C-alpha positions in Angstrom: 30.5 10.5 -26.7 29.9 6.8 -26.2 27.5 5.5 -23.6 28.4 2.2 -21.9 24.9 0.7 -21.8 26.0 -2.4 -19.9 27.4 -0.3 -17.1 24.3 1.9 -17.0 22.1 -1.2 -16.8 24.2 -2.6 -14.0 23.9 0.6 -12.0 20.2 0.7 -12.6 19.8 -3.0 -11.5 21.8 -2.6 -8.3 20.0 0.6 -7.3 16.6 -0.9 -8.0 17.6 -4.0 -5.9 18.8 -1.9 -3.0 15.7 0.2 -3.0 13.4 -2.8 -3.0 15.5 -4.5 -0.2 15.4 -1.3 2.0 11.6 -0.9 1.5 11.0 -4.6 2.3 13.2 -4.4 5.4 11.4 -1.3 6.6 8.0 -2.9 6.0 9.1 -5.9 8.0 10.0 -3.6 10.9 6.6 -1.9 10.7 4.8 -5.3 10.6 6.8 -6.4 13.7 5.8 -3.3 15.6 2.2 -3.8 14.6 2.3 -7.4 15.8 3.9 -6.3 19.1 1.1 -3.7 19.6 -1.7 -6.2 18.8 -0.1 -8.8 21.2 0.2 -6.3 23.9 -3.5 -5.3 23.6 -4.4 -9.0 24.0 -2.4 -9.3 27.1 0.6 -11.2 25.7 4.3 -10.4 25.6 5.7 -10.0 22.1 9.4 -9.3 22.8 10.4 -11.3 19.7 8.3 -9.1 17.4 9.7 -5.9 19.0 13.3 -7.2 18.8 12.8 -8.2 15.2 11.4 -4.8 14.3 14.3 -3.0 16.0 16.7 -5.2 14.2 15.1 -4.4 10.8 15.2 -0.7 11.6 18.9 -1.0 12.6 19.7 -2.8 9.4 18.0 0.0 7.4 20.0 2.6 9.3 23.2 0.7 8.6 22.4 0.4 4.9 21.6 4.1 4.6 24.8 5.0 6.5 26.9 2.8 4.2 25.3 4.4 1.1 26.1 7.9 2.4 29.6 6.7 3.1 30.0 5.5 -0.5 28.7 8.8 -1.8 31.1 10.8 0.3 34.2 8.8 -0.3 
């Protein structure tokens, strides 16, 4: 049995990058919701923060759905 270490390293790198990107995107969504909440408490309107948070969560959902699609197909 021969292990292709280059391919194994490539898979590890891509999976690590995707994981870090998804965590960062989800964190940005949480920060956006937090800013929306603090702006609402101060009497301001923070629709941009809420829209950005929803966009981050939507991109996370799309990435997870695409990953599931790749696993199934």
